[in-house]
N, C-alpha and C positions, 0 to 999 in steps of 0.2 A: 680326347680330351683324359678318357680313363685311363690311357696307357701313362701320359704324361703325368698324371696325379700317381702312379704308382710306382714310377720311374723316382719321383721326390720321394718316396716314401723309402724306396731301395737305397737311396743315396744318405737319407739320413738314418738310417737304421744300421749304414754300415760305419760312417762318422761319429753317429753317436756313439754306437757300441767302443770303438777305438778308442774315444775319446771322453765316454760317460757323460755325455750331454744331453742325453735322450734324444738326443738330434730334430728337437724345435727351432735351433739354431740354423736350422736348414730348411725345415719346414714352412716355420712362417715366413721370413721374405721368399721361399719360391715359390710359395702359394700364390704370394701378393704379384709377382711377376711374371710367372707362368700363366696362371690361369686367365687373365686378361688376353693373351696370345690366342686364346680360343675361344673369345669373347663370354668370357665370364668375369665379372668383378666379383670383387671380394675384399670386404673389413680386415683390418688388422685384427680386429675382436674375433672373427669368426675364424681366420687363419689360426691365433691363438687357442681358441674351441678346438678345432680338427687336431692340433699340433696333439691337444691333451692325451687323446687317442694314441696317436704316434709312441709319445712320451711312454702312456701304458703298457705297447706292446714292445718296446727297445727292453723297458724294464723285465716284462715278462721273459723274452726271448734272450738278451744278453745275461741277466741274472743268472738264468737257470746253464749256461755256458759256463760263466764265472764258477759258480758253485761246485758244478763238476771240476773246475781246474783248482777248487781250494783256495781262491783268489778274496771272497767275501769275507769280510769281520763280519759276520752276523749277530756278534754279541752287539756290536757297535752300531751297525742298523738298526737294530729295533729299539736302541736306547734314545738314538736320535731322531727316528722318524717321528715320533709324535710333534717334535717341535716344527718338520719340515708339514705334516699334516695339517697342522692348526695354521701355520702360516700360509698353505696354498690355499685353503677356505677363504681368510683375508685377502689373499690377492686374489682370488678368480672374482670373489665381489667388486674388488676396486677394478677389474678388468670389465666389467658391467658398464660401470658409470663414468670410467674415464675417457674423453674426447683419444681421439686414434692418434693425433699429432704427439700426446704426453704419452701414451704407452709406446710409440715408436722411439721418442727422445730415452725415458728411460732404460730401454732396450738394449739402445747403441750405447747408453753412459754405461750399464753395466757390465756389456761385452768390453769395450775398451778398458774398464778396469779390473775386469780378470784378465786380460793379457798382460797388463801390466804386473799385476800377485805374482802369476806363473813365469812371465821374462826375469823378475827380481830373485825368485827362488829359484833361479835354473841351476845354480851351482853348488845348492845344498845339498850335503852328501842323504843317500837315501838310507837311512837308518833311523831305528825307533828314536823317538822324542816325547817326553812328557805330554799330556794335551793342556790348550790354555784355558781357561776359564771362558774366553769370548765364545769358546764350539757351540755352545746350546743357541745362545742369542744369533750367531752369524749362522746357524742351520735352519732357524725360526724365519731369516730373513732371505735365506735361501728359498723354502718353501712357499713365501710371498711373492718372488721373485717369477718362482714355478708356476702358480697361480696365475698371474698380470700378464705373464708375458708367453707362457706357453714353452718356456725352454727346458722344463725338468728339472731345473736347479742346479745341473750338474756344473755350470758354468761357476757359480759359486761353492757347489759342494766340493766339487775335488780340490780348488787350493785350500778352503777351509779344512778337510779331512787330510791334506798334502804338508801343508804349511802352519796349522794351528795344532791340530790334534795329532800331528805326529807320522802319521799311516806314509807308507812309501806310495808312489805314484801310481803304481801298478792295481794294489788294493785299494788306493783311492777310490779311481776310478771303477772297479768290480762295485766296491761297496755303497759307491754314489748311483751306479746302475740299479744296486737293489732297491734300494732307498727309492728313488726316483719312480719306481713301478708303484710300489705303496701311495706315495701322496696324487699321484695320477689319477686315482680313483675319485678321490674326494673332489677334484680340481674340476673332473670331467661332468659328473653330477651336478655341480653348481652351474656350470656354463650351460647344460642341457635343460634345466631348469630357466636359465633365463632367456632360452630359444635361440640361442646362436649355434648349437653344435649342429652343422650338416653331417648326417649319420653316412647316407653315401658315399659322399666324398671324404670319412673320415674314414669310412672301412677300406678304400682306396689304398690310401694314406697307410694304415696299419697293416695291409697285406704288403707292402713294398717294404714295409720297416721288419717285419716279423723275419723276410727273406734276410736281409741286407744287417740283420743286428746280430744272427748267426753267424754270419761271415766276419763279420767286423770284430766279435769277440774274438774269432781264431785267429784273425792277423795282429791283433795287439800284441799278442806274444811274442811276436818277431820283431818288432819295431823297438829300439832304444829309447831310455826312459828320456834321456833328454830331448830327441826329436819328437817326441810325441808333446813334450810341453812346447816345443817352437811351431811344430805344425799345429796345434792348439790355439795360439794366439794368433798366429797370422791368419788363421781361418775367422776367429772373433774380430780382429778388425777390420777385414774384408766386408763383414757382414754390418759391421756399424756402419762404415762408410755409404754402404748401398740405401739402408734406410735413411740416414741423415741428407740423402742425397733426394730421395723420393719424397719426405714428408719436410724439407728447407731448402734445399735446390731451387 
């Protein structure tokens, strides 16, 4: 089972760094579907708690690579991270008290909406645009979703930074990765205090994520921006379908 957990983290790290979504979109459903094959049942809230450590690992490893490449908007990240950190604390508390079906349904709905927003903006020119006033509340919402769903917030942050803040997609992904690492620290502490964080399981996921995130950050430079958006959207729709089938099928 240990190798399977590390493999989940590896895949999450590669995709998370390439797409700027923290890997939680892979870790949460993968743990729910993979671990029962090894005789280990896990609730979605426990998977979200473990995912927070994976998000932290992606943030640390992926952001370090993006900083070396000069893609991170550090000033933007520092200005917006307080909104995501506060939202993350609220979302983590909700993750402790909401029923599993509610969390899974919100997760699926968020993934579908994020896919729609990215595809809708697919043909937009990748040039600088003045930021919208909706950016701060949207980033706070991203924090809530990161704490509640263990997805790093990138599924909201990347579209917000790209479509509302006017940051080109590659820099939006890099900056989102930078922000999500800061947010995940507080989220993980809340889940640990709530008794849902399985540290040995989280360590296995984090190990795979650390290796995968470094590789993913290097691969991201070689993929055209339009293909990044399409691939990101397809992954979100597929994951949403998996969750809805499990909890409502």
